N, C-alpha and C positions, 0 to 999 in steps of 0.2 A: 436408267444412270450405270455406267460401264464397271464404275470401281476406281478408275484413274483418277489421281489426284494431281491438281496441276497447281503449281505454286505460282504467281505472278508477284514480284517485288520490285523497288525502285533500282535504278543503276547506283550500285557501291562497291569500289573496290575491296573493300574489306569485305565484303558479303562473298563477292566474288574469289577473293583469296580463300577464306574459308570453306567455300563449297566446292573448291577447285574445278571452277568452271572458268570460261571466258568471258572478259568483258564484253559486253554489246558494243560499246564505243570502239574497241580493237578489231572486232569481225571485219569491219569496214576501214580503218585506219590501220592497217596493216605496218604500215611505216612508221608509226607513234608505240611510245614505251607504255609501260601500266603506269610509270611515273607521268607522263601526259597526261594519260586518262584521270587519274588521279588529282592533279593541279587542277584542269578543267573544271572537273566535278565539283572543287572546293571552292572557285572561283564563282561558277555559274548557280549552284546551290547550297554552298554554305557548309558541305561536309567536312567532316573531318580526315584528314590524309593520314592512314595506315603507315606504318613504316615501312619500306620496302629494301629488300635487299638487292644486290647488283641480279641476281638472277631473277628475281621477279619482276624487276624495273626494264630490264630489256626483254623478257621473253611474257608477253603481256598474255599470251595464253596456253593451251596443253599443244604437244604438239602435233596431233593428229587435225584439231580444228584448226590451227594455224597452218599448216600444211594444206588441208582441203582449200581453206580462204584464198592462199594463194594464187589458186588457178580459177578462182571465181571471178569472172571478166568485172563484176561490177566494182568490185574490192580492189582488182588491178589495175582500173582506170583509175579510182580515187587514189591509190596510194602512188606514192612520188618515185620515180625512176623503175630501175630495174634492179635492185638488191636481193630480190627473192631469191634468186639461183643458187648462189652460195649457200644461204642456209638449207633449200631444198636438197641440193648436193649431199650435204651433211647428214641430213634426216634421211634421207636414203639406206644410210648405214645404221638405223636404228634397229635394235632385238626384236620388234614386235612387226610382223611382215605386214599387217594393214596401214600402218603408218607410212613404211615404206611403199607399200603400192600408192597411198594417197601422195606422197611427196614425188613419186615420179608423175604420176597424172597431172599434177600440176606443173612440175617443170617441163614436161611437154606441151603445154599451154604458151610457153614460151616461143614464139617463131625461131630463135636460133636452137632451140634443142630439140625441136619435132621431132626429130629421127632418134633418139636419144634410147637406146635399147636398155631393158632392166629388167632381171628376173628377180622379184621381192621376195620368192622363197628360195632363194638359194643360199648356201651358207655365206658368211662374213667374207671369207677370204676370196672366194668367187664373186662376191658383188664388189668387191673394189676394182676389179679391172674395168666395168661400164663408168663407175663413178671418177675412176683415174682419166679415162677420155673426155669424161663431161668435164671434170677440173681444168684438165689440160686446154680443152676449147673454151672454158670458162677464162681463162687466164689470157687466150690469146683474142677474145670477142670485145665487144664495142660495149658490153653491159659494166654499167657503173651505178655506185649508189644514188646519182642523182640523173640519170639518165642520160 
């Protein structure tokens, strides 16, 4: 035994909130809120629904996990529409360079943004230039919340 402890538990929005980890349901259902997950777990398994503020309800996951899964082909296929680009562009301005890098990699998984250049280690003032270009392209693209 290597000394690594693994914990397996049931899906629970309350547990996810306490542990600051993403809900397994929302790792594929990227277009759904944590409120949606909580309602379905209550309906399917009789779980108590924890109170959710707007932040927790709309952002079902931590930014890094969110950004990575938005570039993951199976999750992109299951999620409805092309709503990810605006969120990813905003996330590319995060203060943590790893999150910026992950958001950029997921953004370029979208065919309309494949050629978007981005230096995730640059200071925020310099990072705004590629984001402005992406935001400008976003405003003129065919991307919509419903596809």
